[in-house]
C-alpha positions as CSV (number, residue, x, y, z in Angstrom):
1,M,-7.7,23.0,19.9
2,I,-10.2,25.5,17.7
3,N,-10.0,22.6,14.8
4,L,-10.7,19.8,17.3
5,L,-14.3,21.5,18.8
6,A,-14.9,22.6,15.7
7,Q,-15.1,18.2,14.8
8,L,-16.8,17.3,17.9
9,G,-19.3,15.3,16.8
10,S,-18.5,13.9,13.6
11,R,-14.5,12.7,14.1
12,V,-11.7,13.7,16.4
13,W,-8.8,11.5,16.1
14,M,-10.1,9.2,13.0
15,P,-9.7,10.6,9.3
16,D,-13.1,10.6,7.1
17,N,-14.8,7.2,7.1
18,A,-15.2,5.9,3.3
19,S,-15.7,2.0,3.9
20,N,-18.6,-0.2,4.7
21,Y,-17.3,-1.0,8.3
22,G,-15.3,2.8,9.5
23,S,-18.8,3.1,11.3
24,E,-18.6,0.3,13.0
25,V,-14.7,0.8,14.2
26,D,-14.9,4.2,15.3
27,G,-18.1,3.6,17.0
28,L,-16.6,0.7,19.0
29,F,-13.4,3.2,19.6
30,Y,-15.1,6.2,20.7
31,F,-17.5,4.1,23.3
32,I,-14.0,3.1,24.9
33,Y,-12.3,6.6,24.5
34,W,-15.0,8.6,26.1
35,L,-15.8,5.4,28.7
36,C,-12.1,5.9,30.0
37,V,-12.5,10.0,29.8
38,L,-15.8,8.9,32.4
39,M,-14.0,6.8,34.4
40,F,-10.6,9.3,34.4
41,M,-12.7,12.1,35.7
42,M,-14.7,10.1,38.6
43,I,-11.3,8.6,39.8
44,L,-9.8,12.2,39.9
45,G,-12.7,13.7,41.3
46,W,-13.4,11.3,43.9
47,M,-9.5,11.4,44.8
48,I,-9.6,15.0,44.7
49,L,-12.7,14.8,46.9
50,F,-11.2,12.5,49.4
51,V,-8.3,14.6,49.8
52,V,-10.0,17.8,50.5
53,R,-12.5,16.6,53.3
54,Y,-10.5,13.3,55.0
55,R,-6.6,15.2,54.9
56,K,-5.0,15.5,58.6
57,R,-6.6,18.4,61.0
58,E,-5.0,19.5,64.2
59,G,-7.2,18.1,66.8
60,Y,-9.7,16.3,65.4
61,Q,-10.2,12.6,66.5
62,A,-12.7,9.9,64.9
63,N,-15.7,9.2,66.4
64,K,-15.7,5.7,64.7
65,P,-13.4,2.8,63.6
66,A,-13.0,3.0,59.3
67,P,-14.9,0.6,57.3
68,H,-12.5,-2.7,55.8
69,H,-14.8,-4.3,53.8
70,S,-18.3,-3.9,51.7
71,T,-19.5,-6.6,49.9
72,A,-21.9,-5.2,47.8
73,L,-19.1,-2.4,47.1
74,E,-16.6,-5.3,45.8
75,L,-19.7,-6.8,43.9
76,T,-20.7,-3.4,42.6
77,W,-16.8,-2.7,40.7
78,S,-16.4,-6.2,39.5
79,I,-19.7,-7.0,38.2
80,I,-20.4,-4.0,36.3
81,P,-16.8,-3.8,34.6
82,T,-17.5,-7.2,33.7
83,I,-20.6,-6.9,31.8
84,V,-18.9,-3.8,30.2
85,V,-15.9,-5.5,29.4
86,M,-17.9,-8.3,27.7
87,G,-19.8,-6.3,25.3
88,I,-17.0,-4.2,24.1
89,F,-15.6,-8.0,23.3
90,Y,-18.6,-9.1,21.3
91,F,-18.9,-5.9,19.1
92,G,-15.1,-6.2,18.9
93,F,-14.9,-9.9,17.7
94,K,-18.3,-9.2,15.6
95,G,-16.3,-6.4,13.8
96,F,-13.4,-8.6,13.6
97,L,-15.3,-11.3,11.8
98,D,-16.7,-9.2,9.4
99,M,-13.6,-7.8,8.2
100,A,-12.1,-11.3,7.8
101,T,-15.0,-12.6,5.7
102,P,-14.9,-11.1,2.2
103,P,-18.1,-11.5,-0.1
104,S,-18.1,-14.8,-1.7
105,Q,-18.7,-12.4,-5.4
106,A,-15.6,-9.6,-4.1
107,Y,-13.3,-8.4,-7.2
108,E,-10.5,-9.6,-6.2
109,I,-6.8,-7.8,-6.3
110,Q,-3.4,-9.5,-5.5
111,V,-1.2,-7.2,-3.5
112,I,2.8,-8.2,-3.8
113,A,5.0,-5.8,-1.1
114,K,8.5,-5.7,-1.3
115,K,10.6,-3.1,-0.3
116,W,9.8,-0.7,-0.5
117,S,7.0,-0.1,-3.3
118,W,3.5,-1.6,-3.3
119,Q,2.2,-3.6,-6.7
120,F,-1.6,-4.2,-7.1
121,V,-1.9,-6.7,-9.5
122,Y,-5.5,-6.8,-11.6
123,P,-7.0,-10.0,-13.3
124,N,-6.3,-9.0,-16.8
125,G,-2.3,-8.9,-15.5
126,H,-2.3,-5.1,-15.2
127,V,0.3,-3.8,-12.8
128,D,0.2,-0.7,-10.8
129,N,1.9,0.7,-7.8
130,N,-1.7,2.5,-6.5
131,L,-4.5,0.9,-5.9
132,H,-7.7,1.4,-8.4
133,V,-11.2,0.4,-7.3
134,P,-14.8,0.7,-7.6
135,V,-17.0,2.7,-5.6
136,D,-19.7,0.6,-4.2
137,T,-17.7,-3.0,-5.0
138,P,-16.5,-5.3,-2.1
139,I,-12.9,-5.7,-3.0
140,R,-10.5,-8.6,-2.2
141,L,-6.9,-8.0,-1.3
142,V,-4.8,-11.2,-1.2
143,M,-1.6,-10.1,0.2
144,Q,2.3,-11.3,-0.4
145,S,5.5,-10.1,0.4
146,D,8.9,-10.6,-1.7
147,D,10.9,-10.1,1.7
148,V,10.1,-9.0,4.9
149,I,6.9,-8.2,6.8
150,H,4.9,-5.6,5.4
151,S,1.5,-4.1,6.7
152,L,-0.8,-2.4,4.3
153,F,-2.6,0.3,6.4
154,I,-5.5,2.6,4.9
155,P,-6.2,5.3,7.4
156,A,-9.8,6.0,5.8
157,F,-10.8,2.4,5.2
158,R,-9.5,1.5,8.6
159,I,-8.4,-1.0,7.5
160,K,-4.6,-3.0,8.4
161,K,-3.0,-6.5,7.1
162,D,0.0,-8.2,7.7
163,A,1.8,-9.0,4.3
164,V,4.0,-12.1,6.0
165,P,6.7,-13.5,3.5
166,G,5.6,-17.4,2.6
167,R,2.3,-17.0,3.1
168,F,-0.6,-15.1,1.4
169,T,-3.2,-13.3,3.7
170,K,-6.6,-12.0,2.9
171,T,-8.5,-8.7,3.8
172,W,-11.2,-6.7,2.0
173,F,-13.2,-3.5,2.0
174,T,-16.3,-1.6,0.2
175,A,-15.3,1.5,-0.5
176,T,-18.3,4.1,-0.1
177,Q,-17.2,7.7,-1.8
178,P,-14.8,8.3,-5.1
179,G,-11.7,10.6,-4.4
180,D,-7.8,9.7,-3.8
181,F,-6.8,8.1,0.0
182,N,-3.6,7.7,1.5
183,L,-2.4,4.0,2.0
184,F,0.9,3.5,4.1
185,C,3.7,0.4,5.2
186,A,2.8,0.3,9.1
187,E,5.1,-2.6,10.1
188,Y,9.1,-1.0,9.8
189,C,10.5,-2.7,7.2
190,G,13.5,-1.1,6.5
191,Q,15.7,1.8,5.8
192,Q,13.1,3.4,3.7
193,H,10.1,2.4,4.9
194,S,9.2,6.0,5.5
195,V,8.6,6.3,1.8
196,M,6.8,3.1,1.3
197,K,3.3,4.4,0.6
198,S,0.7,4.9,-2.3
199,T,-2.2,6.3,-2.6
200,V,-5.7,4.2,-3.3
201,T,-7.9,6.1,-6.0
202,V,-11.7,4.9,-5.7
203,H,-13.5,5.5,-9.3
204,P,-17.0,6.9,-9.5
205,A,-19.4,4.4,-10.9
206,G,-19.0,3.3,-14.7
207,E,-15.0,4.6,-14.5
208,F,-13.1,1.6,-13.4
209,E,-13.5,-0.6,-16.0
210,G,-12.7,1.9,-18.8
211,W,-9.6,3.2,-16.8
212,L,-8.4,-1.0,-16.2
213,T,-8.4,-1.5,-19.9
214,D,-6.5,2.3,-20.9
215,A,-4.0,1.4,-18.1
216,A,-3.1,-2.0,-19.3
217,N,-2.6,-1.3,-22.8
218,F,0.1,1.4,-22.4
219,L,2.9,-0.6,-23.4
220,K,0.3,0.2,-27.4
221,K,0.0,3.8,-27.0
222,M,3.6,5.3,-25.6
223,S,6.4,5.4,-27.2
224,P,8.9,2.8,-25.9
225,A,11.3,5.4,-23.5
226,E,8.1,6.3,-21.9
227,A,6.6,3.0,-21.1
228,G,9.8,2.3,-19.9
229,A,10.0,5.1,-17.4
230,K,5.8,4.3,-16.5
231,I,7.5,0.7,-15.6
232,Y,10.7,2.0,-14.1
233,N,8.3,4.1,-11.5
234,L,5.4,1.4,-11.3
235,R,7.7,-1.6,-10.6
236,G,9.2,-0.2,-8.0
237,C,12.5,0.3,-9.4
238,A,12.8,4.0,-8.6
239,Q,12.6,3.0,-4.5
240,C,16.6,1.4,-5.1
241,H,17.8,2.9,-8.3
242,T,17.8,6.5,-8.9
243,S,17.5,8.0,-12.4
244,D,19.4,11.1,-11.8
245,G,22.6,9.9,-10.8
246,Q,22.2,10.2,-6.7
247,A,23.2,7.5,-5.0
248,S,20.6,5.1,-3.4
249,T,20.2,1.4,-2.5
250,G,21.3,0.1,-5.8
251,P,23.5,1.9,-8.6
252,T,22.3,5.2,-10.6
253,F,20.6,3.8,-13.9
254,K,21.7,7.6,-15.2
255,D,24.0,6.7,-17.8
256,L,24.2,2.9,-16.5
257,F,24.0,1.8,-20.8
258,G,26.9,1.2,-21.8
259,R,29.2,1.5,-19.0
260,E,31.5,-0.5,-17.7
261,E,30.5,-2.0,-14.5
262,A,33.2,-3.3,-11.6
263,M,31.7,-6.1,-9.7
264,T,32.4,-7.5,-6.6
265,D,34.0,-10.3,-8.1
266,G,37.4,-8.4,-9.5
267,S,35.6,-8.8,-12.9
268,K,34.0,-5.9,-15.8
269,L,31.0,-6.2,-17.2
270,L,29.8,-4.0,-20.2
271,A,26.1,-2.7,-19.3
272,D,24.5,-3.7,-22.3
273,E,21.1,-5.2,-23.7
274,D,22.0,-8.9,-21.9
275,Y,23.5,-7.4,-19.1
276,I,20.3,-5.6,-18.2
277,K,17.9,-8.4,-19.0
278,E,20.4,-10.7,-16.8
279,S,19.8,-8.0,-14.1
280,I,16.1,-8.1,-14.5
281,L,15.6,-11.7,-14.2
282,E,19.0,-13.1,-12.0
283,P,19.7,-9.9,-9.9
284,G,22.1,-12.3,-8.6
285,A,24.3,-13.5,-11.3
286,H,26.6,-10.3,-10.9
287,I,27.0,-7.3,-8.2
288,V,28.4,-4.1,-8.5
289,A,31.1,-3.3,-6.6
290,G,30.2,-1.7,-3.2
291,Y,26.2,-2.8,-3.4
292,Q,24.7,-5.6,-1.7
293,N,22.7,-8.8,-3.3
294,V,19.3,-7.4,-1.6
295,M,17.5,-6.9,-4.9
296,P,14.7,-9.3,-6.1
297,T,14.0,-11.2,-9.5
298,Y,11.0,-10.1,-11.7
299,K,11.5,-13.2,-13.6
300,G,7.7,-13.8,-14.5
301,Q,6.3,-10.2,-14.0
302,L,8.0,-8.6,-16.9
303,K,7.1,-9.3,-20.4
304,D,10.0,-9.0,-22.9
305,S,7.9,-5.9,-24.2
306,E,8.3,-4.3,-21.0
307,I,12.0,-5.5,-20.3
308,T,12.8,-3.5,-23.8
309,A,11.0,-0.7,-23.2
310,L,13.4,-0.8,-19.9
311,I,15.8,-1.0,-21.8
312,L,14.9,1.7,-24.0
313,Y,14.4,3.7,-21.4
314,F,18.2,3.2,-19.8
315,K,19.3,4.3,-23.4
316,S,17.6,7.6,-23.3
317,I,19.2,8.8,-20.0
318,S,23.1,7.4,-21.2
319,K,25.1,9.6,-22.5
320,H,27.2,6.5,-23.6
321,F,24.7,6.0,-26.0
322,D,24.3,7.9,-28.9
323,G,22.0,5.7,-31.4
324,T,18.3,6.3,-31.7
325,I,15.9,5.1,-29.8
326,P,12.5,4.0,-31.4
327,T,9.7,6.4,-31.1
328,E,6.6,3.7,-32.4
329,P,4.9,1.6,-29.4
330,L,6.7,-1.7,-28.9
331,E,3.0,-3.3,-29.3
332,K,0.6,-2.5,-31.6
333,D,-3.3,-1.2,-31.2
334,D,-5.7,-3.9,-32.2
335,Q,-7.6,-1.3,-33.7
336,A,-4.9,0.1,-35.5
337,A,-3.1,-3.3,-36.1
338,S,-6.5,-4.1,-37.9
339,E,-6.7,-0.7,-39.6
340,Q,-3.2,-1.3,-41.1
341,E,-3.8,-5.2,-42.2
342,N,-7.1,-3.8,-44.2
343,Q,-5.1,-1.4,-45.8
344,S,-2.4,-3.8,-47.0
345,S,-5.2,-5.8,-48.0
346,E,-6.6,-3.4,-50.1
347,T,-3.6,-2.5,-51.5
348,T,-2.5,-6.2,-52.5
349,T,-6.0,-6.5,-53.7
350,E,-5.7,-3.4,-56.4
351,G,-1.9,-4.2,-57.2
352,Q,-3.6,-7.9,-58.6
353,Q,-6.7,-6.2,-60.7
């Protein structure tokens, strides 16, 4: 109660506003809220007054008949509420149109929802399971779902939009302050709906571009096993497959590589490189006994180097693999590759001399 009273005048039920149209949403919400409070108190007050004043009393006789009709009163309680409702509709519809009409030069990010993770695809091809945006920049989200209906909900931005299978939906916002904000799925989508959440990171002016370039080049800076672990988390694998041996929706990746797996058709397959790659690109080709065919395909979503990194990560957490895992990045950094090429060229030139 003390915390609630302390917030009066700024916000009561809503989180802090961090988007361009948050104040418009909050203003309409609080107008309706306090109007309802006022009407409730008025109706309750009149009820108490009438109960006390017109209660049945012994020996009391009415001097005149009770009124049964008043045109002025009926017009009053019809016209005034109509004007109020029309005003609410006008401001609500205006706000809806503002939210549904992104600016033409908005920065576009593709959103892929699937059980039970979010994937945000940036113009340079980088994929992240958290949403990163620059401050004070209009952002357009083009959303799709790989399986069932999901709903992207960012409370601090007052934004909620469904991701529907088989079609694209769009929404937009402008983040007005840097920081980290919660992102949830607001449509029940299955067993692990409650864990389908993410973080929106709003970068200060001038920092987003550097983050995006750095994040997109992680294969050039990490060892293959580290890069594979990052992809395992980025691409939503962790939502259905554990890395510590615990049971989940899909088979655990702990000790997967080199293990013989029993299939639903009675056959047995060795989990080697080819098996893992096929399971990523054609997950319905072979189904492990005891599990259902619910995994979406990653065909066209993962590069060969990313699949290789995943395989090397699985090797690093498998007791069945006793080989050596390379430590050099799978992709060469452009600057490092250029320096290496220059050194090689200089060595060749000195040899010819």
